[in-house]
C-alpha positions as CSV (number, residue, x, y, z in Angstrom):
1,M,28.2,24.7,-13.0
2,A,26.9,22.3,-11.4
3,D,26.6,18.7,-13.2
4,H,22.9,18.6,-12.7
5,D,20.1,20.9,-11.3
6,L,18.4,17.8,-9.9
7,L,19.5,14.7,-8.4
8,V,16.9,11.9,-7.1
9,L,18.4,9.3,-4.7
10,G,16.3,6.5,-5.1
11,G,14.3,4.9,-8.3
12,G,10.8,4.0,-6.4
13,T,7.6,5.2,-7.8
14,G,8.2,8.6,-5.8
15,G,11.7,9.0,-7.5
16,Y,11.2,8.7,-10.8
17,A,7.8,10.5,-10.5
18,A,9.8,13.2,-9.5
19,A,12.8,12.6,-12.0
20,F,10.3,12.6,-14.7
21,R,8.3,15.7,-13.9
22,A,11.5,17.6,-13.0
23,S,12.9,16.9,-16.5
24,Q,9.7,17.7,-18.2
25,L,9.8,21.3,-16.4
26,G,13.3,22.0,-18.0
27,K,15.7,20.7,-15.3
28,R,18.9,18.8,-16.0
29,V,17.9,15.8,-14.0
30,A,19.9,12.4,-12.9
31,L,18.6,9.3,-10.8
32,I,20.6,7.1,-8.5
33,E,19.5,3.8,-7.9
34,E,21.5,0.8,-6.1
35,A,19.1,-2.2,-7.2
36,K,16.2,-1.8,-9.6
37,V,14.6,1.2,-10.8
38,G,10.6,0.5,-9.5
39,G,11.8,0.3,-5.8
40,T,9.6,-1.8,-3.5
41,C,6.1,-1.3,-5.5
42,L,7.5,-3.1,-8.4
43,H,9.7,-5.8,-7.5
44,W,8.5,-6.8,-3.8
45,G,5.3,-5.2,-3.4
46,C,2.4,-3.9,-5.1
47,I,2.4,-5.1,-8.3
48,P,3.5,-9.1,-7.8
49,A,1.9,-9.3,-4.7
50,K,-1.6,-8.3,-6.7
51,A,-0.5,-10.7,-9.4
52,M,-0.3,-13.4,-6.8
53,L,-3.8,-11.9,-5.1
54,E,-5.3,-12.3,-9.0
55,T,-5.0,-16.0,-8.9
56,G,-6.4,-16.5,-5.5
57,D,-9.6,-14.6,-6.7
58,L,-9.6,-16.8,-9.6
59,L,-9.4,-19.6,-7.9
60,A,-12.0,-18.2,-5.9
61,K,-14.4,-17.4,-8.6
62,I,-14.0,-20.9,-10.4
63,G,-15.2,-22.5,-7.3
64,K,-18.6,-20.6,-8.2
65,A,-18.4,-21.7,-11.5
66,S,-21.7,-24.1,-10.9
67,D,-23.9,-21.2,-9.5
68,F,-23.1,-19.5,-13.0
69,G,-24.2,-23.0,-14.6
70,V,-20.9,-23.7,-15.6
71,Q,-20.0,-27.3,-15.2
72,I,-16.4,-27.8,-14.7
73,T,-14.1,-29.9,-13.3
74,P,-13.4,-28.1,-9.6
75,A,-10.0,-26.8,-9.3
76,T,-8.1,-29.2,-7.2
77,G,-4.9,-27.8,-6.5
78,I,-2.5,-24.6,-7.7
79,D,1.0,-24.8,-9.0
80,T,2.6,-21.8,-7.5
81,T,5.7,-22.3,-9.5
82,V,2.9,-21.1,-12.9
83,V,1.8,-18.5,-10.2
84,G,5.2,-17.2,-9.7
85,A,6.1,-17.2,-13.4
86,R,3.3,-15.5,-14.4
87,R,4.0,-12.5,-11.5
88,D,7.5,-12.3,-12.5
89,K,6.7,-11.7,-16.1
90,I,4.4,-9.0,-15.3
91,V,7.0,-7.3,-13.0
92,A,9.7,-7.9,-15.8
93,R,7.3,-6.3,-18.1
94,M,6.5,-3.4,-16.2
95,H,10.5,-2.7,-15.4
96,A,11.3,-3.0,-19.3
97,G,8.4,-0.3,-20.1
98,L,10.1,2.3,-16.6
99,K,13.3,1.8,-17.8
100,S,12.5,2.6,-21.4
101,L,10.7,6.0,-19.5
102,F,14.1,7.1,-18.7
103,K,15.4,7.9,-22.0
104,K,12.0,9.5,-23.3
105,N,12.4,11.6,-20.3
106,N,15.8,12.6,-20.8
107,V,16.7,11.5,-17.2
108,E,20.0,10.0,-16.7
109,L,20.1,6.7,-14.4
110,I,23.5,6.4,-12.5
111,T,23.8,2.8,-10.5
112,G,25.3,3.0,-7.4
113,R,24.5,3.6,-3.7
114,A,24.3,7.7,-3.2
115,T,25.6,9.5,0.1
116,L,24.9,13.2,0.7
117,I,28.2,14.8,1.3
118,G,26.8,18.6,1.6
119,G,27.2,21.4,-0.4
120,G,25.0,20.6,-3.1
121,A,27.5,17.2,-3.7
122,V,26.8,13.7,-3.9
123,E,29.1,10.8,-3.7
124,V,28.1,7.6,-5.5
125,A,29.8,4.4,-5.0
126,L,29.5,2.9,-8.5
127,R,27.6,-0.5,-8.8
128,D,27.3,-2.5,-12.0
129,E,25.1,-6.2,-12.8
130,S,28.3,-8.0,-10.7
131,G,28.1,-5.6,-7.9
132,P,30.4,-2.9,-6.6
133,T,33.0,-2.2,-8.8
134,G,34.9,-0.1,-6.3
135,E,34.4,3.3,-8.3
136,K,33.3,6.3,-6.3
137,K,32.3,9.5,-8.1
138,S,31.0,13.0,-6.7
139,I,28.1,14.6,-7.8
140,S,27.6,18.0,-8.0
141,T,24.0,19.6,-8.1
142,T,21.4,22.4,-7.1
143,D,18.9,20.4,-5.9
144,I,18.6,16.8,-4.4
145,V,15.3,14.9,-3.4
146,V,15.7,11.8,-1.2
147,A,13.7,8.8,-2.1
148,T,15.1,5.5,-0.9
149,G,12.1,3.9,0.6
150,S,11.6,1.7,3.3
151,S,12.4,-2.0,4.1
152,V,10.8,-4.6,6.4
153,R,10.1,-4.5,9.8
154,R,12.6,-6.7,11.4
155,I,10.9,-8.3,15.1
156,A,13.5,-9.7,17.6
157,G,12.3,-13.3,18.0
158,L,10.7,-13.7,14.5
159,E,13.9,-13.6,12.3
160,T,13.1,-14.6,8.8
161,D,14.9,-17.7,7.6
162,G,12.8,-18.1,4.1
163,R,11.6,-21.8,5.1
164,V,9.3,-21.5,8.2
165,I,9.4,-17.2,9.0
166,V,9.2,-15.2,6.0
167,D,8.5,-11.7,5.4
168,S,6.5,-9.6,2.4
169,D,9.6,-10.1,0.2
170,Q,10.3,-13.4,0.8
171,I,6.8,-14.4,-0.6
172,T,6.6,-12.2,-3.1
173,T,9.7,-13.6,-5.0
174,G,9.2,-17.5,-4.1
175,T,6.2,-20.3,-4.4
176,L,5.5,-20.9,-1.2
177,K,2.1,-22.7,-0.8
178,P,1.9,-23.8,3.0
179,S,-1.3,-26.3,4.5
180,S,-1.0,-23.6,7.7
181,V,0.1,-20.1,8.4
182,I,0.2,-17.6,10.7
183,V,0.2,-13.8,10.0
184,I,1.6,-11.4,12.6
185,G,0.1,-8.0,11.9
186,G,-3.2,-7.4,10.7
187,G,-2.7,-4.4,8.2
188,A,-3.0,-4.0,5.0
189,V,-0.1,-6.2,3.9
190,G,-0.9,-8.9,6.6
191,C,-4.4,-9.1,5.2
192,E,-3.1,-9.4,1.7
193,F,-1.0,-12.3,2.3
194,A,-3.5,-14.1,4.8
195,S,-6.1,-13.5,2.1
196,Y,-4.1,-15.0,-0.6
197,F,-2.7,-18.3,1.3
198,R,-6.6,-19.0,2.5
199,D,-7.3,-19.2,-1.4
200,L,-4.9,-21.7,-1.5
201,G,-6.2,-23.4,0.9
202,A,-4.2,-22.8,4.0
203,E,-5.3,-22.9,7.4
204,T,-5.0,-19.3,8.2
205,T,-4.7,-17.1,11.5
206,I,-4.0,-13.2,11.4
207,V,-2.5,-11.8,15.3
208,E,-2.7,-8.6,15.3
209,M,-1.6,-6.0,18.6
210,L,-4.1,-3.2,17.8
211,P,-8.1,-3.9,18.7
212,A,-8.9,-4.2,15.2
213,L,-8.0,-5.7,11.3
214,V,-6.8,-2.7,9.0
215,P,-6.7,-0.3,12.5
216,L,-6.2,2.9,10.3
217,E,-9.1,2.5,8.1
218,D,-13.1,3.0,9.4
219,R,-14.5,0.9,12.3
220,D,-17.0,-0.5,10.1
221,A,-14.9,-1.4,7.6
222,S,-12.6,-3.2,9.9
223,K,-15.9,-5.1,11.4
224,E,-17.0,-6.0,7.8
225,L,-13.5,-7.2,7.1
226,T,-13.5,-9.3,10.1
227,R,-16.6,-10.7,9.2
228,A,-16.1,-11.9,5.8
229,F,-12.6,-13.1,6.7
230,T,-14.4,-15.2,9.4
231,K,-16.8,-16.3,7.2
232,R,-14.0,-17.8,4.7
233,G,-12.6,-19.7,7.9
234,M,-10.0,-17.4,9.0
235,T,-9.0,-17.1,12.7
236,I,-8.8,-13.9,14.0
237,H,-6.9,-12.5,17.2
238,V,-6.8,-8.5,17.4
239,A,-5.3,-7.0,20.7
240,H,-3.0,-9.7,21.3
241,R,0.6,-10.3,20.7
242,I,3.3,-13.3,20.6
243,K,3.9,-14.4,24.5
244,E,8.0,-13.5,25.2
245,G,9.8,-16.7,24.3
246,S,7.3,-18.9,23.3
247,L,8.4,-19.2,19.9
248,V,9.6,-23.0,18.6
249,K,11.0,-23.9,15.6
250,R,10.4,-27.1,14.2
251,A,11.5,-28.9,11.1
252,D,8.1,-28.7,9.9
253,G,7.2,-25.3,11.1
254,V,6.5,-23.2,14.2
255,D,4.5,-23.1,17.6
256,L,3.8,-20.4,19.6
257,Q,1.9,-18.8,22.1
258,I,-0.2,-15.4,22.3
259,E,-1.7,-13.4,24.7
260,P,-4.3,-10.6,24.9
261,I,-2.6,-7.2,25.5
262,D,-4.3,-6.3,28.3
263,G,-3.8,-9.7,30.1
264,G,-6.1,-12.7,29.7
265,E,-6.0,-16.3,28.7
266,V,-2.6,-17.8,26.7
267,V,-3.3,-19.2,23.3
268,A,-1.4,-22.1,21.5
269,L,-1.1,-22.1,18.0
270,S,1.2,-23.9,15.3
271,A,1.5,-23.6,11.9
272,E,3.7,-24.7,8.8
273,L,4.9,-21.2,8.1
274,I,4.5,-17.6,10.1
275,V,4.6,-14.5,7.8
276,V,5.6,-11.5,9.4
277,A,3.8,-8.4,8.4
278,A,4.1,-5.7,11.0
279,G,5.3,-2.9,9.1
280,R,8.3,-1.0,7.5
281,V,10.9,1.2,8.5
282,P,12.4,3.8,6.2
283,N,15.8,3.7,4.3
284,S,17.1,6.7,6.2
285,G,20.3,5.6,7.7
286,E,23.9,5.8,6.0
287,I,23.0,8.3,3.5
288,G,24.4,11.1,4.7
289,L,21.8,13.0,6.4
290,E,24.0,13.6,8.9
291,N,25.9,15.9,6.6
292,T,22.8,18.4,6.4
293,K,20.5,20.3,8.5
294,A,17.2,17.8,7.6
295,V,15.4,16.9,10.8
296,V,15.0,12.8,11.3
297,E,12.5,11.7,13.7
298,R,12.3,8.0,14.3
299,G,14.0,7.3,11.0
300,F,11.8,9.3,9.0
301,I,12.8,12.6,7.4
302,K,10.6,15.9,8.3
303,V,9.1,17.9,5.5
304,D,6.9,20.5,5.2
305,A,4.4,21.0,2.3
306,Q,6.3,21.2,-0.4
307,M,8.2,18.2,0.5
308,Q,11.4,20.4,1.3
309,T,13.2,19.4,4.3
310,A,15.2,22.0,7.0
311,E,18.6,21.7,4.6
312,P,18.0,24.5,1.5
313,H,17.1,22.7,-1.8
314,L,17.2,19.2,0.0
315,Y,13.6,17.5,-0.5
316,A,12.6,14.4,0.5
317,V,9.4,12.1,-0.5
318,G,8.0,8.1,-0.3
319,D,8.3,6.0,2.4
320,V,11.7,7.8,4.0
321,I,9.1,10.4,5.2
322,G,6.6,8.3,6.6
323,G,2.8,9.2,6.7
324,L,0.8,6.7,4.4
325,Q,3.7,5.0,2.8
326,L,1.5,3.9,-0.6
327,A,2.8,4.0,-3.8
328,H,0.6,6.5,-5.7
329,V,1.1,8.9,-2.7
330,A,4.9,8.4,-3.2
331,A,4.3,9.6,-6.4
332,H,2.4,12.5,-5.5
333,E,4.6,13.8,-3.1
334,G,7.2,13.6,-6.1
335,M,5.5,15.7,-8.4
336,I,4.7,18.2,-5.4
337,A,8.7,18.3,-5.1
338,A,9.5,18.8,-8.6
339,H,7.2,21.5,-9.4
340,A,8.5,23.2,-6.1
341,I,12.3,22.6,-7.4
342,A,11.3,24.4,-10.6
343,G,9.5,27.2,-9.2
344,E,5.9,26.3,-10.6
345,P,4.7,25.1,-6.7
346,L,1.9,23.2,-6.7
347,H,-0.7,22.5,-4.1
348,A,0.5,22.0,-0.4
349,M,0.3,18.2,0.2
350,D,-2.9,17.2,1.9
351,Y,-2.9,13.3,2.6
352,V,-6.9,13.7,4.0
353,K,-7.2,13.7,-0.1
354,Q,-4.7,10.6,-0.8
355,P,-6.8,7.1,-1.2
356,R,-6.3,4.2,0.6
357,A,-6.4,0.6,-1.2
358,T,-6.0,-2.5,0.5
359,Y,-6.2,-5.5,-2.5
360,C,-7.4,-8.7,0.1
361,R,-10.8,-10.4,-0.8
362,P,-13.1,-8.7,0.3
363,E,-11.1,-5.8,-1.4
364,V,-10.9,-2.2,1.0
365,A,-10.9,1.5,-0.2
366,S,-11.0,4.6,1.3
367,V,-10.7,8.2,1.0
368,G,-11.0,11.0,3.2
369,Y,-11.5,10.7,7.5
370,T,-13.1,8.3,9.1
371,T,-16.0,7.8,11.3
372,Q,-13.8,7.7,14.2
373,E,-11.5,11.0,13.4
374,L,-14.8,12.7,13.1
375,E,-16.0,11.9,16.1
376,R,-12.7,12.8,18.0
377,D,-12.5,16.3,16.4
378,G,-16.2,17.0,17.0
379,V,-16.8,17.3,13.7
380,P,-20.6,17.5,12.9
381,F,-21.2,14.9,9.8
382,V,-24.0,12.3,9.1
383,A,-23.3,8.9,7.3
384,G,-24.9,7.2,4.4
385,Q,-24.3,3.4,4.0
386,V,-25.7,1.4,1.3
387,P,-24.9,-2.3,1.2
388,F,-23.9,-4.2,-1.9
389,L,-27.1,-6.7,-1.7
390,A,-28.7,-3.4,-2.9
391,I,-27.0,-3.5,-6.2
392,A,-28.0,-5.5,-8.8
393,K,-24.4,-5.5,-10.0
394,A,-22.9,-7.1,-7.2
395,H,-25.4,-10.1,-7.6
396,V,-24.7,-10.4,-11.2
397,G,-20.8,-11.0,-10.4
398,G,-21.4,-13.7,-7.9
399,D,-20.0,-11.3,-5.0
400,A,-22.7,-9.0,-3.1
401,D,-20.4,-8.7,0.0
402,G,-19.6,-5.3,2.0
403,F,-20.9,-1.9,1.6
404,C,-20.0,1.8,0.7
405,K,-20.4,4.6,3.5
406,V,-20.5,8.0,2.7
407,L,-19.3,10.9,5.8
408,R,-20.7,14.4,4.9
409,H,-20.7,17.4,6.8
410,A,-24.1,18.0,8.4
411,E,-24.5,21.6,7.9
412,S,-22.4,22.1,4.4
413,G,-23.0,18.7,2.6
414,V,-19.4,18.4,1.8
415,I,-18.2,15.0,1.7
416,L,-15.7,14.3,4.4
417,G,-15.1,10.7,3.6
418,V,-16.1,7.6,1.8
419,H,-15.4,4.0,2.9
420,M,-15.6,0.8,0.9
421,V,-15.6,-2.9,1.8
422,G,-16.3,-5.2,-1.2
423,P,-16.0,-6.2,-5.1
424,K,-13.6,-3.8,-7.3
425,V,-13.8,-1.1,-4.4
426,T,-10.1,-0.1,-4.9
427,D,-11.3,0.7,-8.6
428,L,-14.7,2.6,-7.3
429,I,-12.8,4.6,-4.7
430,A,-11.3,6.9,-7.7
431,E,-14.4,8.8,-8.2
432,A,-14.6,9.4,-4.3
433,S,-11.5,10.9,-4.8
434,L,-11.9,12.8,-7.3
435,A,-15.3,14.0,-5.1
436,L,-12.9,15.1,-2.2
437,E,-10.2,17.0,-4.4
438,L,-13.2,19.0,-5.9
439,G,-15.0,19.9,-2.4
440,A,-18.0,17.9,-4.0
441,T,-21.0,17.8,-1.7
442,A,-23.0,14.7,-0.9
443,T,-26.1,15.8,-3.2
444,Q,-23.6,16.5,-6.4
445,L,-21.9,13.3,-5.7
446,G,-25.2,11.5,-5.3
447,G,-27.1,13.6,-8.2
448,T,-24.0,12.2,-10.7
449,T,-26.1,9.7,-13.3
450,H,-23.8,6.4,-12.4
451,P,-24.3,4.4,-15.4
452,H,-27.0,1.0,-14.5
453,P,-26.3,-1.7,-14.0
454,T,-22.9,-1.0,-12.3
455,L,-20.9,-1.2,-9.4
456,S,-20.3,2.3,-9.3
457,E,-23.9,2.9,-8.2
458,I,-23.2,2.5,-4.6
459,V,-21.0,5.3,-4.9
460,G,-23.9,7.6,-5.7
461,E,-26.9,5.4,-3.7
462,A,-24.6,6.0,-0.2
463,A,-24.4,9.9,-1.1
464,L,-28.4,10.2,-1.7
465,V,-28.8,7.8,1.5
466,S,-26.4,10.8,3.4
467,I,-29.4,13.4,2.1
468,G,-32.6,11.5,2.5
469,R,-33.0,11.1,-1.3
470,S,-32.1,7.4,-2.0
471,V,-35.1,5.7,-3.8
472,N,-33.4,2.4,-4.4
473,F,-32.4,1.9,-0.9
């Protein structure tokens, strides 16, 4: 008899979601993690970054205090040591709560580095608080879920030093307060940190190789974010890259040159800090995948719609399989894997229905297909778009930038995508996610009563605009 029914390799969001659910379904489960349970999201990504961004949002709100009739001494500075302490306290509290769930869900937690050795066995190099113990342990199991996550992508010539060139891990564990910053990468991570440092007062420049900020989003969302960032005083260079060999480190910063992707005038830039936000790479090496039949492409483990690899009884979830690389998506993948292992399969994984959220200012959120994807695929659609300028609660809150765009099928009326930029849209997107999950039409979404005055009204109004029934816009 195997030691366990299921071993999970990796304690991030996808890993612990799979472990807890499988245990709830009656499986004997152990999870192996070499660092801290919670993974990148809890310790170096989502949670610490959002805690820092909340400080930036508050600072921006204080700057508008006089508009609300509040006489307050303008904020003249920010103590990033306190920002870091608050952030770390939040992370520690969430970490403690997560650890308690292992006992509650009857999941054994093993600290160490796991390697697949084939035949349903895993070898674990055990660790304790001081590091590797030198002891190894072989554990047998019926099923395995690989949830080893991802790491910050390294770029030759932009090696981080924690001083003038940093990555997201160093920002979310540090107390940096640069006077000027160049962010390399205009995706979600790059835009979030650009927003944060700009709120702290830094001169901020973003350099993105692709033709738009948040390039995976709807083109109108990209345009609106670029407009908003420019309005905030940021400099944006899309379709640009760093000119090879141009980067020079100084004692107090860096100099470099950037050039258009398709050729053109070279631009010289200088800053106190460079933030490297050029994506993440899967942690699939040195975990023994060569001892299995699992297929690995560009480092990502290939899986089917139930998260199973080409190796029987071997599953993979989260960043290590690629795709959206979002914590909530990893959790959903973990649930699907757990149910498949328990013989109670859920629906096939559908990435179109997974919401996306970027927590810069203004926020960006979306679910479903983009305009450019529908055009590419020749799908007949109608768009309904409403600006936050038309929403009373946005004016009440002092932030009416942005919009909501609903895309519906031109014939059936089914919601195909919802895209938003503006206040609290990372919360508002949940309604749109439910609409896609249920296969709702624009008539149903727009016909649902949205309380007034709330920001949520924008979702219903955009749906009504798409069917020509809006009475408020």
